[in-house]
C-alpha positions as CSV (number, residue, x, y, z in Angstrom):
1,M,57.8,-17.2,-218.8
2,L,54.8,-16.2,-220.9
3,N,52.9,-12.0,-219.3
4,E,50.1,-10.8,-221.5
5,N,49.9,-8.0,-219.3
6,F,53.3,-5.9,-218.8
7,T,53.5,-2.7,-219.0
8,S,57.0,-0.5,-220.7
9,D,57.8,-0.4,-216.9
10,D,58.0,-4.8,-216.8
11,L,60.7,-4.3,-219.7
12,P,64.5,-5.2,-218.2
13,N,66.3,-2.7,-220.3
14,D,65.7,0.3,-222.4
15,T,66.3,-2.2,-225.7
16,L,63.1,-3.7,-225.9
17,R,61.4,-0.1,-224.1
18,A,62.3,1.5,-227.5
19,I,61.0,-1.7,-229.4
20,Y,57.9,-1.7,-227.7
21,H,57.7,1.8,-228.1
22,Y,58.2,1.9,-231.5
23,W,55.9,-1.0,-232.3
24,L,52.9,1.4,-230.0
25,A,53.7,4.4,-232.2
26,M,53.7,2.8,-235.1
27,K,49.9,1.3,-234.4
28,G,48.3,4.6,-233.5
29,T,44.6,3.9,-232.4
30,A,44.9,1.3,-233.7
31,L,44.4,-2.7,-232.5
32,M,48.0,-3.5,-234.8
33,P,50.0,-1.6,-236.9
34,A,50.8,-3.1,-240.3
35,F,54.3,-4.8,-241.4
36,T,54.2,-1.6,-244.0
37,N,54.8,0.9,-241.0
38,F,57.7,-0.4,-240.2
39,H,60.8,1.5,-240.6
40,P,64.3,0.0,-240.5
41,E,66.1,3.7,-240.9
42,E,64.1,5.3,-238.9
43,I,65.6,2.6,-235.7
44,P,68.6,0.8,-237.0
45,A,70.4,0.9,-233.2
46,L,67.2,-1.4,-232.8
47,L,67.5,-3.7,-235.6
48,P,69.8,-6.0,-234.2
49,H,67.8,-6.6,-231.9
50,I,64.7,-8.0,-234.0
51,N,62.9,-9.9,-235.6
52,F,59.8,-11.1,-238.5
53,L,57.9,-14.1,-238.3
54,E,55.5,-14.5,-241.5
55,V,52.2,-15.9,-240.5
56,E,50.8,-17.7,-242.9
57,A,46.9,-18.7,-242.0
58,K,46.6,-22.7,-243.0
59,P,48.2,-24.5,-242.5
60,R,49.7,-22.7,-239.7
61,R,53.1,-22.0,-240.1
62,Y,55.9,-19.4,-239.1
63,L,58.1,-17.9,-241.9
64,S,61.3,-15.8,-240.9
65,R,61.3,-12.8,-243.0
66,Q,64.2,-11.5,-240.7
67,V,66.6,-12.8,-238.2
68,G,68.6,-10.0,-235.9
69,G,72.3,-10.3,-235.4
70,E,71.8,-11.0,-231.4
71,T,69.8,-13.7,-232.8
72,I,72.8,-14.5,-234.5
73,K,75.6,-14.8,-232.1
74,A,73.3,-16.0,-229.3
75,M,71.9,-18.4,-231.7
76,G,74.5,-19.4,-234.2
77,I,72.5,-20.0,-236.7
78,D,70.2,-17.6,-239.3
79,F,67.1,-18.6,-239.7
80,T,65.9,-16.2,-242.5
81,G,63.7,-18.0,-244.9
82,K,63.5,-20.8,-243.1
83,Y,59.9,-21.9,-241.3
84,L,59.5,-22.2,-237.4
85,D,58.6,-26.2,-238.2
86,D,62.3,-27.1,-240.5
87,F,63.2,-27.1,-236.5
88,P,61.1,-29.8,-234.1
89,L,62.8,-29.0,-231.2
90,V,62.4,-24.9,-231.7
91,E,59.2,-25.0,-232.5
92,L,57.9,-27.4,-229.4
93,M,58.9,-24.6,-227.0
94,L,58.2,-21.4,-228.9
95,K,55.1,-22.1,-231.1
96,K,52.5,-22.0,-228.2
97,N,54.2,-18.5,-227.5
98,Y,53.5,-17.5,-231.2
99,D,50.1,-19.0,-232.0
100,L,48.7,-17.5,-227.8
101,L,49.9,-14.2,-229.8
102,V,47.8,-14.6,-232.8
103,A,45.0,-15.6,-231.2
104,N,44.8,-12.8,-229.0
105,K,47.0,-10.2,-230.9
106,R,48.1,-8.7,-228.0
107,P,51.7,-8.4,-227.0
108,Y,53.3,-10.9,-224.4
109,L,56.6,-10.5,-223.2
110,N,59.0,-14.1,-222.4
111,F,61.7,-14.6,-220.5
112,D,63.6,-17.9,-220.0
113,K,66.7,-19.8,-221.2
114,L,67.7,-21.1,-224.5
115,R,67.0,-24.4,-224.1
116,W,67.4,-26.1,-228.0
117,S,70.2,-24.2,-228.1
118,S,73.4,-25.2,-227.9
119,K,74.4,-22.3,-225.7
120,S,71.1,-22.9,-223.4
121,F,72.8,-21.1,-220.4
122,L,71.6,-17.8,-222.5
123,D,69.3,-16.0,-220.5
124,Y,67.2,-14.6,-223.4
125,Y,64.0,-11.7,-223.2
126,A,60.6,-12.1,-226.1
127,L,58.8,-9.3,-227.0
128,G,55.8,-10.4,-229.3
129,L,54.3,-7.9,-230.7
130,P,51.6,-8.7,-233.2
131,M,51.3,-7.1,-236.7
132,S,48.6,-6.8,-240.0
133,T,48.0,-6.3,-243.2
134,N,43.4,-6.0,-242.9
135,G,43.6,-4.8,-238.8
136,R,41.8,-7.9,-238.2
137,D,44.2,-10.8,-238.5
138,V,48.1,-11.4,-237.6
139,D,50.1,-11.4,-240.8
140,M,53.3,-11.0,-239.4
141,V,54.7,-10.5,-235.4
142,M,57.6,-8.5,-234.9
143,L,59.5,-9.9,-231.7
144,G,62.2,-7.9,-230.1
145,L,64.9,-9.9,-228.4
146,Y,67.4,-9.6,-225.7
147,Y,69.9,-12.1,-224.5
148,Q,72.0,-12.0,-221.2
149,F,75.3,-12.9,-222.1
150,P,76.9,-13.4,-218.9
151,K,80.4,-11.8,-218.0
152,E,81.9,-14.9,-218.2
153,M,81.8,-15.1,-221.6
154,Q,83.7,-12.2,-222.7
155,I,87.2,-12.5,-223.4
156,K,89.6,-11.9,-221.0
157,F,93.5,-11.9,-222.4
158,Y,96.2,-11.4,-219.4
159,N,100.0,-11.2,-219.9
160,L,102.0,-14.4,-218.3
161,E,104.9,-13.0,-219.0
162,K,106.4,-11.4,-216.4
């Protein structure tokens, strides 16, 4: 479910709230920040939850520039350096969200299942945040991602000896 009309209070956890507040601080009074405003050393604890997609205008394509560790863990693959259209099922599910962000130049919050993954049972939140070099056109998408790993996925060891 995609939502473009959200506030910080609507974000489901402290991780996404911190990413959103960092993006707001980067942009200041501008419509959106430039990627050059991003300084990973300022938010090391959040980096596993952040992905960057470079937006190519014509034809419209999305290139994964950085994929956070939580996405790699959830998906079981590192998409860094790959295009969205290299993964047709993922593109089918996500391209419309990215295209909407590029067109509207506004953040969005999405909640869904990883329907294109072998871990399709996982719920996730995606916070799409536009970035721009020239202040007008979205050329980078910053994604804050939070995956809800079920408690039963946590392996517990029991001593079966009596």
